[in-house]
C-alpha positions as CSV (number, residue, x, y, z in Angstrom):
1,M,0.1,-0.1,0.1
2,K,1.2,3.6,-0.9
3,K,-1.7,5.6,0.7
4,I,-3.2,6.1,4.1
5,G,-6.7,6.3,5.0
6,R,-8.4,9.8,5.5
7,F,-11.7,11.5,5.4
8,K,-13.0,12.6,2.0
9,N,-13.2,16.3,2.9
10,P,-13.5,18.4,6.1
11,E,-17.1,18.7,5.9
12,A,-17.3,14.7,5.9
13,Q,-15.1,14.4,8.9
14,Q,-17.2,16.9,10.8
15,R,-20.4,15.0,9.9
16,Y,-18.8,11.7,11.0
17,F,-17.7,13.1,14.3
18,A,-20.9,14.5,15.2
19,V,-22.3,10.8,15.0
20,Y,-19.2,9.4,16.7
21,D,-19.6,11.8,19.6
22,Q,-23.1,11.3,20.1
23,A,-22.5,7.4,20.4
24,L,-19.6,8.0,22.7
25,R,-21.9,9.8,25.1
26,E,-24.1,6.8,25.4
27,C,-21.1,4.6,26.4
28,P,-19.7,3.8,29.8
29,P,-17.5,6.8,30.8
30,P,-13.9,5.8,30.4
31,D,-11.4,6.1,33.3
32,E,-8.6,7.2,30.9
33,V,-8.2,8.1,27.3
34,F,-5.0,7.5,25.4
35,D,-3.6,8.4,22.0
36,V,-0.9,5.9,21.6
37,A,2.1,6.7,19.2
38,C,3.0,3.7,16.9
39,R,4.7,3.2,13.7
40,H,1.8,4.0,11.5
41,G,0.3,7.2,13.5
42,S,-1.7,7.5,16.6
43,A,-4.2,4.9,18.1
44,R,-7.1,6.3,20.4
45,V,-7.9,3.8,23.2
46,Y,-10.2,4.1,26.0
47,R,-9.6,2.3,29.2
48,F,-12.3,1.1,31.7
49,G,-11.8,-0.3,35.1
50,E,-8.7,-1.4,36.9
51,G,-6.9,-4.7,37.5
52,E,-4.0,-7.0,36.3
53,R,-5.7,-9.2,33.8
54,P,-6.1,-6.7,30.6
55,I,-8.8,-7.3,27.9
56,V,-8.2,-5.5,24.5
57,L,-11.5,-5.1,22.5
58,L,-11.0,-4.8,18.7
59,P,-14.1,-3.6,16.9
60,G,-15.8,-4.8,13.5
61,L,-15.1,-2.8,10.3
62,M,-15.9,1.0,11.0
63,A,-17.4,0.3,14.4
64,T,-14.8,1.8,16.5
65,S,-14.8,1.5,20.3
66,V,-18.5,2.4,20.8
67,C,-19.7,-0.9,19.5
68,Y,-18.6,-2.4,22.7
69,A,-20.7,-0.4,25.1
70,P,-23.1,-3.1,26.1
71,L,-20.2,-5.6,26.8
72,V,-17.9,-3.3,28.9
73,P,-19.8,-3.2,32.1
74,G,-19.9,-6.7,32.2
75,L,-16.1,-7.7,31.7
76,D,-13.6,-8.2,34.4
77,G,-10.9,-5.5,33.5
78,P,-9.0,-3.5,33.0
79,V,-10.8,-3.2,29.6
80,Y,-9.1,-1.2,26.7
81,A,-11.1,-0.5,23.7
82,V,-9.2,0.5,20.4
83,D,-10.4,2.6,17.6
84,T,-8.7,0.6,14.6
85,L,-6.0,2.3,12.9
86,G,-6.6,2.9,9.3
87,E,-10.4,3.1,9.8
88,A,-12.8,6.0,10.7
89,G,-12.6,6.8,14.3
90,R,-10.2,8.9,16.5
91,S,-7.3,7.1,15.6
92,V,-5.2,8.7,13.0
93,Q,-3.0,7.0,10.3
94,T,0.1,8.9,9.1
95,R,1.9,6.0,7.4
96,P,0.7,3.3,5.0
97,F,0.4,-0.3,6.0
98,A,2.6,-2.5,3.9
99,D,1.0,-5.9,4.4
100,L,-1.2,-7.8,6.7
101,R,1.9,-8.4,9.1
102,D,2.4,-4.8,9.1
103,R,-1.0,-4.2,10.8
104,A,-0.1,-6.7,13.4
105,L,3.2,-4.9,14.2
106,G,1.1,-1.7,14.4
107,L,-1.4,-3.2,16.9
108,D,1.7,-4.7,18.9
109,D,3.2,-1.1,19.0
110,V,0.0,-0.1,20.7
111,L,0.0,-2.7,23.2
112,A,3.6,-2.1,23.9
113,G,2.9,1.6,24.4
114,L,0.2,0.8,26.9
115,G,2.7,-1.4,28.6
116,L,0.3,-4.4,28.5
117,T,1.4,-8.1,28.3
118,D,-0.7,-11.4,29.0
119,V,-3.6,-9.6,27.1
120,C,-7.0,-11.4,26.2
121,L,-8.0,-10.0,22.8
122,V,-11.7,-9.7,22.2
123,G,-12.8,-9.1,18.6
124,G,-16.1,-9.1,17.0
125,S,-16.6,-9.6,13.3
126,T,-13.5,-8.0,11.6
127,G,-12.1,-7.4,15.0
128,G,-12.0,-11.4,15.3
129,W,-9.8,-11.4,12.1
130,H,-7.5,-8.7,13.4
131,A,-7.1,-10.9,16.7
132,V,-6.3,-13.9,14.6
133,N,-3.9,-11.7,12.5
134,Q,-2.3,-10.6,15.8
135,A,-1.8,-14.4,16.8
136,I,-0.1,-15.3,13.5
137,H,2.2,-12.3,13.1
138,A,2.8,-11.0,16.6
139,P,1.7,-13.1,19.5
140,D,4.2,-12.6,22.1
141,R,2.0,-10.1,24.2
142,L,-1.0,-12.5,24.0
143,A,-2.5,-14.8,26.5
144,A,-5.9,-15.7,24.9
145,L,-8.3,-14.7,22.0
146,C,-12.0,-14.5,22.2
147,L,-13.7,-14.3,18.9
148,L,-17.3,-13.0,18.4
149,D,-18.7,-14.4,15.0
150,P,-15.3,-13.7,13.5
151,T,-15.4,-12.8,9.8
152,T,-12.9,-14.2,7.2
153,V,-10.9,-16.4,9.6
154,S,-12.2,-19.7,8.7
155,A,-15.0,-19.0,6.4
156,K,-15.6,-16.3,3.6
157,F,-18.1,-13.7,3.3
158,S,-21.3,-15.3,2.0
159,A,-22.1,-14.2,-1.7
160,A,-25.3,-12.7,-0.2
161,T,-23.4,-10.4,2.1
162,Q,-21.0,-9.1,-0.6
163,R,-24.0,-8.6,-3.0
164,R,-26.1,-6.7,-0.5
165,A,-23.2,-4.7,1.0
166,L,-22.3,-3.4,-2.7
167,T,-25.8,-2.5,-3.4
168,A,-25.9,-0.4,-0.1
169,M,-22.6,1.2,-0.9
170,V,-23.5,2.0,-4.6
171,L,-26.9,3.4,-3.8
172,N,-26.1,4.9,-0.5
173,R,-29.4,5.7,0.8
174,D,-30.7,5.3,4.2
175,R,-33.5,2.8,3.2
176,D,-30.8,0.6,1.7
177,W,-28.4,0.8,4.6
178,R,-31.5,0.0,7.0
179,R,-32.1,-3.0,5.0
180,F,-28.7,-4.2,5.0
181,V,-28.0,-3.5,8.7
182,A,-31.3,-5.3,9.6
183,W,-30.4,-8.2,7.5
184,S,-26.8,-8.6,8.6
185,A,-27.4,-7.9,12.4
186,G,-30.7,-10.2,12.5
187,E,-32.7,-7.1,13.7
188,D,-33.4,-3.4,12.9
189,V,-30.7,-1.7,14.8
190,F,-30.0,1.1,12.1
191,D,-31.3,3.9,14.2
192,Q,-28.7,2.7,17.3
193,P,-25.8,5.1,17.7
194,A,-23.3,2.1,17.0
195,A,-24.8,1.2,13.8
196,Q,-24.9,5.0,12.7
197,V,-21.2,5.3,13.5
198,V,-20.5,2.3,11.1
199,V,-22.6,3.7,8.4
200,A,-21.2,7.2,8.8
201,G,-17.5,5.9,8.4
202,I,-18.3,4.1,5.3
203,R,-20.0,7.2,3.8
204,T,-17.1,9.6,4.9
205,Y,-14.0,7.7,5.3
206,R,-11.5,6.3,2.4
207,A,-9.7,3.4,4.0
208,R,-6.4,2.4,2.4
209,I,-5.6,-1.1,4.3
210,P,-4.4,-4.4,2.7
211,L,-7.2,-6.7,1.6
212,Q,-8.6,-8.7,4.5
213,T,-8.5,-12.3,3.5
214,C,-9.0,-15.7,5.3
215,P,-5.4,-16.8,6.7
216,P,-3.9,-19.9,5.0
217,D,-4.6,-23.3,6.6
218,D,-1.0,-23.7,7.7
219,A,-1.0,-20.2,9.5
220,L,-4.2,-21.1,11.4
221,R,-2.3,-24.5,12.4
222,A,0.4,-22.8,13.7
223,I,-1.4,-20.6,16.2
224,R,-0.4,-21.4,19.9
225,T,-2.4,-18.9,21.5
226,P,-5.6,-20.4,23.1
227,V,-8.8,-19.4,21.3
228,L,-12.4,-19.2,22.1
229,A,-14.5,-18.7,19.2
230,L,-18.4,-18.0,19.5
231,F,-20.5,-18.0,16.2
232,G,-24.0,-16.8,15.7
233,G,-26.2,-19.7,14.7
234,R,-28.4,-17.1,12.9
235,S,-25.5,-15.3,11.4
236,V,-25.9,-14.6,7.6
237,V,-22.6,-13.1,6.9
238,H,-21.1,-16.6,6.5
239,D,-21.6,-20.3,7.1
240,P,-21.3,-20.5,11.0
241,V,-21.3,-24.1,11.3
242,A,-18.5,-24.6,8.7
243,A,-16.6,-21.8,10.3
244,A,-16.8,-23.4,13.6
245,A,-15.9,-26.6,12.5
246,K,-12.9,-25.6,10.5
247,L,-11.5,-23.7,13.4
248,R,-11.7,-26.5,15.7
249,R,-10.1,-28.8,13.1
250,L,-7.0,-26.4,12.2
251,V,-6.1,-24.3,15.4
252,P,-4.6,-26.5,18.0
253,R,-5.9,-24.7,21.1
254,A,-9.4,-23.6,19.8
255,E,-12.7,-24.1,21.3
256,A,-15.8,-23.1,19.1
257,E,-19.4,-22.9,20.2
258,I,-22.6,-21.9,18.3
259,L,-25.0,-19.9,19.9
260,A,-27.9,-21.1,18.2
261,D,-30.2,-18.1,18.4
262,A,-27.8,-15.3,18.0
263,G,-27.3,-13.2,14.9
264,H,-23.9,-11.9,13.5
265,C,-23.7,-9.4,16.4
266,L,-23.8,-11.9,19.4
267,Y,-24.5,-9.5,22.4
268,L,-27.2,-7.7,20.5
269,R,-30.0,-9.5,23.0
270,P,-29.7,-9.3,26.7
271,D,-29.8,-13.1,27.0
272,D,-27.1,-13.7,24.4
273,R,-25.1,-11.0,26.1
274,V,-25.1,-12.9,29.3
275,R,-24.1,-15.9,27.5
276,V,-21.1,-14.4,25.9
277,L,-19.9,-12.6,29.2
278,G,-20.2,-16.0,30.9
279,A,-18.2,-17.8,28.2
280,I,-15.5,-15.2,28.1
281,D,-15.0,-15.3,31.8
282,A,-15.2,-19.1,32.0
283,F,-12.6,-19.1,29.1
284,R,-10.0,-16.6,30.8
285,A,-10.0,-18.6,34.0
286,T,-8.8,-21.5,32.3
287,V,-5.9,-20.0,30.4
288,Q,-5.0,-16.8,32.3
289,P,-4.6,-17.4,36.1
290,P,-4.8,-14.6,38.4
291,G,-1.6,-12.6,38.9
292,T,-0.5,-12.2,35.2
293,R,1.1,-8.8,34.7
294,S,0.0,-5.6,33.0
295,L,2.9,-3.4,32.7
296,R,2.0,0.3,33.0
């Protein structure tokens, strides 16, 4: 890559941050806000809570930290929510990404800047792909991965997802985005602040990032970080059954579970949210004993 991500123009940037700031006001107030310098720019990170067993949240495409507002209160922190560098949000890219490994090295810079080791990465959707990419290329600071209906890890996007997303992007009308968001999420959440941030990001920001593709089978086999993957049984963005089966087969220390009634956004409904939080807590207890270090 030779270019960096940027907003289309100052007016687009202003419109975007009006939506972003509104969504942020509906999130739990952070205990601390960081702008962490790294080789590709500056990464915005919000910290919630205290403790010695860090969780780092990686959002879906253009979803930013605000997408995790429902989960943060139930996580045993400290919890660090990251706006993905190279996408819309408060992170600012200043240098191009050379390749997928370069993206992992950039996130490793962020973890190092925060002084974090023994990290549990929690990634939803594309954030799950980022977590796996980290475990492949820069795993030294990781203790565990928790993947929430991760995309392009062990299954490609469905043809319907690609077709519907392209239609929404080309027509770029609220009614088309509402149809796509309702279809992909499994519920009409278009008017919710977090969904508005995603759509605003797609409309106003030109991302310049390496193509996100499924890792080679050999790369998945080489992962040594313990992995918990939760898939939505009603997820339409990919085949959740095939995705779970392949992950179990290839990743040596992977557990995969399908939440039968959940859609792509696993924690959208309160009952599913309780199940997700319980699964994360139980999994962390088996792989990350008390007393592991968080260096600040």
